[in-house]
N, C-alpha and C positions, 0 to 999 in steps of 0.2 A: 575214331575219336582220340583227341590228344590226351596225354597222361596228365591229369590234374591232381595227382596224389600229393603234390607239394602243398595243396590247400586242404589237406586233412584237418589241420589245426591252424586256425587263423586268429590273430589278435585284432579285435575290432578297432576301427577308427573312433577315437574319443576326444572330443574338444577339450583342450587344456591338459590332456594327459599323454597322448601318443606323440610327444615331441621328439625331435632328433635324439635328445638325451635319454628318454625312455626307450626308444628303439635301440640305442646303443646297449643299454642294460639288457634288454630282451635278447639281443643277438649274442651277447656274452653267455647268457643262460641257455639259449637254444640256437643251434645252427640251422634247424629245419623249419620251425614254425613260420607261417606266412604273416608278415607284418603289414600294417597300414599307417599312413600318416593321419593326422587330424584332417577333418574336412576343411578344404580351403576354397573360398569363393573364387570363381574364375577371374574376376576383376583384380582381386588381391594377388593372385598367382601371376598375372600378367604385369601389373603396374607397381607392386610393392618393391621399394628399394631394400627392404629387410627380408625378402622371401627366403634368402639362404638360411636364416635362423629358424625357418619353419620347415623347409623341404630338403635341407641338406641330406644327402644320402651317403654316409660314410661306410660303404660296403655293408649295408643292412639287408642286402638281398637274401632271399626273395622278399620283395616289398612292393606294395602298391601305393600310388598317390591317389588320394580321394579328392574329387573336385565337386563343387556345387555351382550350378549355373544353368542357364537355358538359352544364352545367346550363342548361336551356331558358329559364328566366326571366332568368338572368344574361345569356345571349346576346341576348335581346331588348333589354336595357338597353345592352349593348355596341354594338348596331347604332345606337341613338339617339345614343350618344356619338360614334360615328364620323361620323354625319351632322352633328352640331353642330360638329365640328371641320373640316368642309368636306372630308372625304375622298370620293374618287370611288367607293370600293369597300371593302367589309369582307370579309376572306378568313378562312376557317376552316382552321386547320392540323390535318391528320390525317396528317402525314408525319414529324414529329419523333420520334426513337426514344429520347430520353434517359430515364434512370430517374426523374429528378425530374418530368418531364412525365408519365410513366406513373403515378406516385403521385398526380398531380392528376387522373387519369382523362381525359387528353386527349392529343393528338398521334397518332402512328402506331397506338398500341394501339386507337384507336377504329375502325380498319378491321375489327376483329373483329366489330363490331356495325353493319352497314350501315344498318339501320333507324334506329338512334339518330343516325347521321350525317345521314341525311335529315331527321330531326326537328330536329336542330341547325340545319341550313340553312334550314328553314322558319321557325324561331324568329328567325333573323337578318333575315328579309325584312320590310320595313316600307314598301315602295313609294316610298322616298326615296333609296335607295342601292343600288348593284349588290352582289349577294352572289356570292361565288365560293368555290372549294375548292382546297386544295393537298394532294395525296396522293402516295403511292407506288404502284407497280404491284402490290404484294403484301407479304406478311409471311413471315419465315423464310428459310431458305437455298435453298429450291427455288422457282422461278418457276412460276406457274400462271395462264395467260391466262384460264381460265374463272372463277377467283376474281375477277380484276380486272374482267372483263366484268359479272359478277353484281353487283359493288360499284357500278359505274357505272350499271347498269340501275336499281338502287334509288335512288341519290342523285339521278339525273336527274329522278326524279318530283317533286323539290322545285321544278323549273322553272329551276334555275341554267343559265346559258349560257356560263360560263367555268370551266374546270378546268385548273389547273397540275399537271403530272405529273412528279415526279422519277422518271425511268424506271429505277429499280432497287428491289428489295425493301428493306424495313426489317427489320433483325435486332434483335429486342428484348432479347436476352440474349447475353452473351459477347463483345461488341465495343463499342467506345465510339461516341458520336455522330460523331466525326470519322472513324473507320474506316467508319462507315455511309455516308460520302460517297464511298468508294472500293472497299471490299471486295465488297459485293454487285454482281454484274455488271450492266452497263447492257443494256437491251433496248428500243431505240427502236421496234421493230416493234409493241409493245403499243399505243403511242400511234397509230401508223399504222392499225392494225386497228380500234381503237375509234372512230376518226374516221370510218371508212367506215360504221359503224353509226349514229353520231350526227353527221351533217354539220352540224346546226344548233347544235352546241356547239363553242365554240372551245377546243381543247386546246393549251395552251402547254407546250412541251418544256423540261424542266430536267434537269441532270445531265451531267457530263463534257464540257461545252462549254468548251474551253480556248484559243480564239483567235477573233478577229473573222472570219478567213477561214472558220472552221468555221460561224460564225453565218450568213454569207452563203450558204453551201452548204445549211444546214438550212432556211433560210427559203424555199427553192424547194419544199419538201415539207410544211412544218408551218405552223400558224397563227401561231406566234410562238415566241420562245425566252426563257428566263430564265437569267441568269448570276449567280453568287454570288462564288466565290473569285477568279475572274479580275479582277473589279472591286474586290474587297477589296484585292488586292495592287497593282493599278495602276488607280485610278479615272480617271486621265487618258486612258485609252482612250475614255472616254465622249465626248470632244470630236469623235470621228469618227462618232458614231452618227447625228446629225441629217442630215448630208450623205449618208452611204453607205447608210443604211437607210430613213430617212424622206424622202430626196431633197430636203432643204432646201438652198437655195443658201448660207445663212449658215454660215460656218466660225468656230468659237470658237478664239481664240488664248489660249495660256497666257502671261499678261503681268502686269505690276505691278497693273493694274486688277482682275484676278481675285483677287489676294491682298487688295487693299483691300476688295473686296466681301465676301469671306469674313470678314475681321476685323471689318468693320462689324457683321456679324451676331453673332459670338461675343463681342464686347466687351460686349454687353448681357446676357450670361450669366455673366460673371465673378463669382465668389462664390456662384453657384447650383449650379455643377457643377465637377468637377475640371479642372484645367488640361490634363491629358493627354487626357481625354475630349473637351474642346473642340478640341484640336489634332490628335488622332490621324488623322482622315481626310486632312487636308492634308499630313501628313508623308510620305505615300506619293508625294509629288512627287519624291522622291529616287530612286524606283525606276528602276534601270538607268542612272543618270547617273554617269559616272566621276568620281572624286575628290570625292565628296560627303560623305565621312566627316567632314571638318573641320566642315562645316555641321551634321551630325547631332550631333556632340559639343557644339558651341556651343549648339545649341537645347536639348539635354538640360540643360545648365547653367542656361540662362535659365528653363526650365520649373521647375527646383528653386527658383529665386529668385522665380518668379511674375511675371516681367517680360514681359508681352505685347507692349509697345511695341517692345522690342529684337528679339523674335522676328519681328514683322511686318517690321521693317526688314531683318533678315537674310534672310528669305524673298524679299523684293522684290529684294534685291541678287543672290540666287541666281538668280532668274528672269531678271533683266536679263543676267546673264553666260551663261545657258544657253538662251536663247530658241530658238536653232537646233535644239538637241537636244530641247527640250520640244515643239517644233512641227514 
């Protein structure tokens, strides 16, 4: 069995959040965590003239490109694109429950057709890049382990060795995608049970992980964990990952140099993308810091004026004054 320890701690793909800019910040804060792009529709990945703004990989490795789609020829092309952009892995999403995704015949609705999912995974394979799957434990309001096991039985025939499992059902009608992250009940035992049947597949646990203490506890029993909203709200938690999970001696400090590194990257993107999209990952630096309202207000004003230089200086000053709290 291959060593998948690099996936002990994964940052989940999140639409609108795990942009190249967010991944740049994450990689400054952690050299070890396994990162993901946003989910990208296969048609967009193939045809978009602006795909570089979505899938650029500026040495963010280890990192996976997540794709949504069910056209087998398109998926073959997507796998080659992922390889050409130096991604470590291409991941097929069969967990997203949104109506827009369902209209495109991908996401969680694909779990209704396990044979098609297996064929999709086979189409992604090109002997150049790791192929993986992200799924739910089932569909609808009632959980059914037999459904989940039969689904894994079929998709495992593709030869994949990595499956990320959001350990709750996807409800395709009646609730929103955000509600799908909390209303269907979690059941981690589905992941524990399927692991016993397939010990040579790494099953990475996703869903409901709301603290690093919970991460440490879960890693005693699972191959790895995947976190989304906790990192979205406070990405600076990532500075603890390399030391506490990967046992790396080096500790990342939040300092003026970190701000400079991030701005060095986004300055090359000004005019290509919105100021807010460039800055939004870094603005979570204010999370939980008292008396930061003044800084937030000033930055909002500078964003409206498009003044990146003043924003950088303001953030460096904020870090200088709050180093103890930030570290």
